[in-house]
C-alpha positions in Angstrom: -13.8 -20.4 -21.8 -11.5 -18.3 -24.6 -12.2 -18.4 -28.3 -10.8 -16.1 -30.7 -13.1 -14.1 -32.9 -12.2 -13.2 -36.6 -14.2 -10.5 -37.3 -14.4 -6.6 -38.0 -14.0 -4.1 -34.1 -17.3 -4.4 -31.8 -17.8 -2.7 -29.7 -20.7 -4.2 -27.2 -21.5 -3.8 -23.5 -20.1 -5.2 -21.1 -22.6 -6.9 -17.6 -20.2 -10.0 -16.0 -16.6 -10.4 -15.8 -17.3 -13.7 -18.2 -18.5 -12.0 -21.4 -15.6 -10.0 -21.0 -12.7 -11.7 -20.5 -13.3 -13.2 -24.2 -10.7 -11.0 -25.5 -9.2 -7.8 -25.4 -8.5 -4.3 -27.3 -5.0 -3.2 -27.0 -3.9 -0.1 -28.7 0.0 -0.8 -29.4 0.0 2.0 -31.2 -1.8 4.7 -33.1 -1.2 7.5 -35.9 0.6 5.3 -37.9 1.4 6.1 -41.3 2.5 2.3 -42.4 3.5 -0.5 -40.7 5.5 -4.2 -42.1 3.8 -8.0 -41.0 4.9 -10.9 -41.2 3.9 -14.3 -40.1 5.0 -17.9 -40.3 1.9 -19.4 -41.6 -0.9 -17.9 -44.3 -2.6 -14.6 -43.8 -6.5 -13.7 -44.0 -7.7 -9.8 -43.9 -10.8 -8.9 -43.4 -12.4 -6.3 -44.0 -15.8 -3.6 -42.3 -17.9 -5.2 -44.8 -16.9 -9.0 -43.6 -15.4 -9.8 -47.4 -12.3 -12.3 -46.7 -8.9 -12.8 -48.9 -6.0 -14.6 -47.8 -2.6 -12.9 -48.4 0.7 -13.7 -48.3 3.9 -12.3 -46.2 5.7 -10.3 -45.9 3.2 -7.5 -46.4 3.2 -3.7 -46.1 -0.1 -1.3 -45.2 -0.3 1.9 -45.3 -2.8 5.2 -45.3 -4.4 6.5 -47.8 -6.5 9.6 -48.5 -9.3 6.9 -49.1 -9.2 3.6 -46.8 -5.2 1.7 -46.9 -3.1 0.8 -49.1 -1.8 -3.0 -48.9 1.1 -4.3 -50.9 0.3 -0.2 -53.4 -2.9 -2.0 -53.5 -5.1 0.5 -52.8 -8.6 -0.7 -50.8 -11.5 1.8 -49.6 -12.5 1.0 -46.1 -12.6 2.4 -43.0 -11.1 -0.5 -41.1 -9.1 -4.3 -41.8 -8.7 -7.0 -39.4 -6.2 -9.6 -40.5 -5.3 -13.1 -38.6 -2.2 -15.2 -38.9 -3.4 -18.8 -37.4 -1.8 -20.1 -34.3 1.5 -18.4 -35.7 0.6 -14.9 -34.6 1.9 -11.5 -36.8 4.7 -10.4 -36.1 4.3 -6.2 -37.2 7.3 -3.4 -37.7 5.8 -0.1 -37.2 7.8 2.5 -37.3 9.2 4.9 -34.2 7.1 8.8 -34.5 10.1 11.3 -34.2 9.1 14.4 -32.9 10.6 17.9 -35.1 11.2 21.0 -33.2 7.5 22.6 -34.0 5.6 19.3 -31.8 4.6 17.2 -35.0 5.2 13.8 -35.1 6.8 12.1 -38.3 7.6 8.4 -39.4 11.0 7.6 -38.7 13.9 6.1 -41.7 14.7 3.7 -38.7 13.8 0.0 -38.5 11.0 1.0 -36.0 9.2 -0.8 -33.3 9.1 -4.7 -33.8 6.3 -6.3 -32.0 4.9 -10.5 -32.2 1.4 -11.3 -30.7 -1.1 -13.3 -31.4 -5.0 -13.1 -31.6 -5.8 -10.5 -33.9 -4.4 -7.1 -35.4 -6.9 -4.7 -36.2 -6.2 -1.2 -38.4 -8.6 1.8 -38.0 -8.2 5.3 -40.1 -8.5 8.2 -38.5 -6.8 11.5 -39.3 -4.1 11.0 -42.2 -3.4 7.4 -40.3 -4.2 5.1 -38.6 -5.4 3.1 -35.1 -3.7 -0.5 -34.3 -5.4 -2.5 -32.0 -4.6 -6.2 -31.2 -7.4 -8.0 -29.8 -6.5 -10.7 -28.0 -7.4 -13.5 -25.3 -7.1 -12.0 -22.3 -4.7 -14.2 -20.2 -2.2 -14.4 -23.3 -2.5 -10.4 -22.9 -1.6 -10.6 -18.8 1.2 -13.0 -20.3 2.6 -10.0 -22.1 2.5 -7.5 -19.5 4.3 -9.3 -16.6 7.4 -9.5 -18.1 7.5 -6.2 -19.7 6.4 -4.7 -16.1 8.9 -6.8 -14.1 11.8 -8.9 -14.6 11.3 -12.4 -14.8 13.9 -13.6 -12.8 11.8 -12.4 -9.9 10.1 -14.7 -7.0 7.2 -16.5 -8.3 4.8 -15.1 -5.4 5.5 -11.3 -7.1 5.0 -12.5 -10.5 1.6 -14.3 -9.2 1.2 -11.0 -7.9 1.6 -9.1 -10.6 0.0 -11.0 -13.0 -3.0 -10.8 -10.8 -3.0 -6.9 -11.1 -2.7 -7.0 -14.7 -5.4 -9.2 -15.0 -7.4 -7.1 -12.7 -6.7 -4.1 -13.9 -7.9 -4.7 -17.5 -10.6 -6.3 -16.7 -11.4 -3.0 -14.8 -10.7 -1.1 -18.5 -12.6 -3.4 -20.0 -15.8 -3.1 -18.6 -15.9 0.6 -18.4 -14.9 1.2 -22.1 -17.7 -0.1 -24.2 -18.1 2.8 -26.0 -14.4 3.3 -27.4 -12.3 1.3 -29.8 -9.8 -0.2 -27.7 -9.6 -1.1 -23.5 -5.9 -0.2 -22.4 -2.8 0.7 -24.4 0.6 -0.4 -24.6 2.3 1.9 -22.9 2.5 3.4 -19.3 -0.3 4.8 -20.2 -2.2 1.6 -18.7 0.3 -1.7 -18.9 3.3 -2.0 -20.7 2.3 -5.5 -23.3 5.4 -6.2 -25.5 3.8 -9.0 -26.8 5.2 -12.2 -26.9 8.1 -10.5 -26.0 10.0 -11.9 -22.4 7.3 -15.0 -22.3 9.7 -17.6 -20.0 8.4 -20.6 -18.4 8.6 -18.7 -14.9 5.6 -16.3 -16.8 3.5 -18.9 -18.0 3.5 -20.9 -14.9 3.0 -17.2 -12.7 0.0 -16.5 -15.5 -1.5 -20.4 -15.5 -1.4 -20.9 -12.0 -3.6 -17.4 -11.4 -6.0 -18.0 -14.0 -8.8 -15.8 -13.8 -7.9 -14.9 -10.4 -9.0 -10.8 -10.0 -9.1 -8.1 -7.2 -12.1 -7.6 -6.1 -14.1 -5.1 -4.3 -17.7 -5.4 -3.7 -17.8 -8.1 -6.1 -16.4 -5.4 -8.8 -12.8 -5.0 -10.0 -10.8 -2.6 -8.6 -8.5 0.2 -10.5 -5.5 -2.1 -10.2 -3.1 0.6 -9.6 0.4 -0.5 -9.5 4.2 1.5 -9.4 7.6 0.4 -9.2 8.9 1.7 -5.5 7.6 4.4 -3.5 10.1 5.0 -1.0 7.8 5.2 1.8 4.4 5.2 2.7 2.7 4.6 -0.7 -0.2 7.2 -1.6 -3.9 7.7 -1.5 -5.6 8.2 -4.9 -7.5 10.7 -4.5 -3.6 13.2 -3.4 -2.5 12.1 -6.6 -5.3 11.7 -9.4 -8.4 13.7 -7.5 -10.4 10.8 -7.8 -11.7 8.8 -4.7 -10.9 4.9 -4.4 -11.5 3.2 -1.4 -9.3 0.4 -2.0 -6.1 3.2 -2.8 -5.5 4.5 0.2 -1.8 4.7 1.5 -0.1 1.8 3.6 3.2 1.2 5.0 6.0 0.0 2.3 9.3 -0.1 4.7 10.1 -3.3 1.8 11.7 -1.8 -1.2 15.1 -0.2 0.3 17.1 -2.4 -2.2 14.8 -1.0 -5.1 17.5 1.2 -7.9 14.9 3.3 -7.9 15.1 4.6 -4.3 17.1 7.1 -4.2 17.9 9.9 -7.0 19.0 13.0 -8.5 18.2 14.7 -11.1 18.0 18.4 -13.7 16.2 19.7 -15.5 16.6 22.8 -18.1 14.1 25.4 -16.4 13.1 26.4 -20.2 11.9 23.7 -20.8 9.6 23.3 -18.1 8.7 26.8 -19.5 8.2 26.1 -22.9 6.5 22.4 -21.9 3.8 24.2 -19.6 2.5 26.1 -22.7 2.1 23.9 -24.8 0.5 22.4 -22.1 -1.9 24.6 -21.5 -0.4 26.9 -18.7 -0.2 30.5 -19.6 3.4 30.8 -17.6 6.4 33.5 -18.1 10.1 33.6 -17.5 10.3 31.7 -14.1 11.7 32.9 -11.2 11.1 30.2 -8.6 9.4 26.9 -7.7 8.4 26.2 -3.9 6.8 23.2 -3.1 3.3 24.6 -1.5 2.0 21.5 -0.2 2.6 17.9 0.5 1.0 14.8 1.3 0.6 12.3 4.2 3.0 10.4 2.5 5.2 13.1 2.3 5.1 13.7 -1.5 4.9 17.6 -2.8 0.8 17.7 -3.7 1.2 21.4 -4.7 3.9 23.4 -6.0 3.9 27.3 -6.2 5.8 29.6 -9.4 6.1 32.4 -9.6 7.2 33.9 -13.2 6.7 37.2 -15.1 2.6 37.3 -15.6 2.1 36.5 -11.8 1.9 33.3 -10.3 1.1 29.6 -10.7 -0.4 26.5 -9.0 1.0 22.8 -10.2 0.3 19.8 -9.0 3.6 17.5 -7.8 2.1 15.8 -11.3 1.7 18.3 -14.0 5.3 19.3 -13.0 6.7 15.6 -13.9 4.3 15.3 -16.9 5.5 18.8 -17.7 9.5 17.5 -17.4 9.0 13.8 -18.3 8.2 10.8 -16.1 11.8 9.7 -16.4 13.5 12.5 -15.2 10.8 13.0 -12.5 10.9 9.3 -11.1 8.3 10.7 -8.6 6.8 13.6 -7.0 8.9 12.6 -3.7 11.1 15.3 -4.0 13.2 18.2 -2.6 14.5 21.3 -4.8 18.0 21.9 -4.1 18.6 24.5 -6.6 17.2 26.8 -9.0 19.1 28.6 -12.3 19.1 28.3 -15.7 19.3 24.6 -14.5 16.8 23.1 -11.4 18.3 20.8 -9.3 15.8 18.1 -7.3 16.6 15.2 -5.1 14.5 12.7 -4.2 13.2 9.1 -3.2 10.8 6.1 -5.0 10.0 5.9 -8.9 6.0 6.3 -10.0 2.6 7.4 -8.5 3.3 5.3 -6.0 -0.8 4.6 -5.7 -1.9 0.5 -5.1 1.0 -2.0 -5.1 4.7 -1.4 -4.9 6.6 -3.5 -7.3 9.8 -3.6 -5.0 7.9 -3.6 -2.0 6.5 -7.0 -3.3 9.0 -8.3 -5.0 10.6 -8.7 -1.2 7.6 -9.3 0.5 7.4 -12.3 -1.8 11.1 -13.4 -1.1 10.3 -13.3 3.0 7.5 -15.6 2.6 4.6 -13.9 1.8 2.2 -15.4 -1.0 0.5 -13.6 -3.8 -2.6 -13.4 -2.4 -1.4 -12.0 1.0 0.5 -9.0 -0.5 -2.9 -8.0 -3.1 -4.6 -7.7 0.2 -1.4 -5.8 1.9 -1.3 -3.3 -1.5 -5.4 -3.1 -1.8 -7.0 -2.6 1.4 -10.4 -4.2 1.8 -10.3 -6.4 -1.1 -10.2 -9.5 -2.3 -9.7 -12.3 -5.0 -12.4 -13.4 -6.9 -12.8 -15.8 -10.0 -13.3 -13.1 -13.0 -16.4 -15.3 -14.4 -18.3 -14.6 -11.0 -17.4 -10.6 -10.8 -19.7 -7.7 -11.8 -19.3 -4.4 -13.8 -17.4 -1.7 -11.6 -18.5 2.0 -10.5 -16.3 4.9 -11.5 -14.8 6.9 -8.8 -15.8 9.7 -7.1 -14.1 12.9 -7.3 
């Protein structure tokens, strides 16, 4: 059903799941100044005009003013495509390091290494280039599942994660025809680390659910998931101000064993002030932060921030974004104290919309099949083969 496509970037509109599923465009990294490539076999390069040439590896690609430098040789093109055959490609991408002024520079360390199948496309943007992996959808799902959960978890939970990951990717792809990629390989969408972590259990979970997606009225859903709900899951409207009829809160008393069920955290108040200003919020010296409204699930929906310039009302998710998602794991928190440091105590991890991963793990261990788990966390949905799906309708606000 799937085939590899050795060609440059191809933007096309999608009319059905069958057409969508051939390959997925995954943004591995953006604003890359250079990277190293190696493969266990032959390597082919195609430029934007479709001209091919064979290369030896290891090789290095870097950005130049008019295109790329390939092993020091200038190539005047805005786009390159590499294909490593069945062995795939291993890329070493420098890690970005933020200076105090907010600009990104390349790290001098060994960088991030990722091994991928399919094609890798380099698209010039600004002073660097984007790195996009064009990969078979099922191969992509194999790379997402062990990056999102432990491969040692119950097989039915791994199947649920595989179907959710496949559904999310298909949903994004069907709405991304005008973009140069479908999904990012980070928490912006779903974490994807190529071939890393794939084992027999992962392969079995993906193969036994091959082609299955969660649908609502015949279309793939926005299959959101997060680590630990620690109570009710959340309505999407409360978190993103978007209405998805299948992303409604459900009871989730199944994740008590999660290491993220309860937490305590702190951050510098001047860090919050600086980050809010960088994000465009007009804020002076902060005096107090007070929860203003709560969601049905008990999470902080809005906060009142009193500062030297007046009053600012923030969404709970705005605070998480400003401080850092790892520092404030969820919006289900209480403010214990405010001084030079703000001290929070809370429950859960993630936005809590859709499937709770630790809850799904417990349900699987209690004997529930992956299909029941998915239909519980995504009310009103059905499982369907992706070849039978139609494009989704973007959510209303």
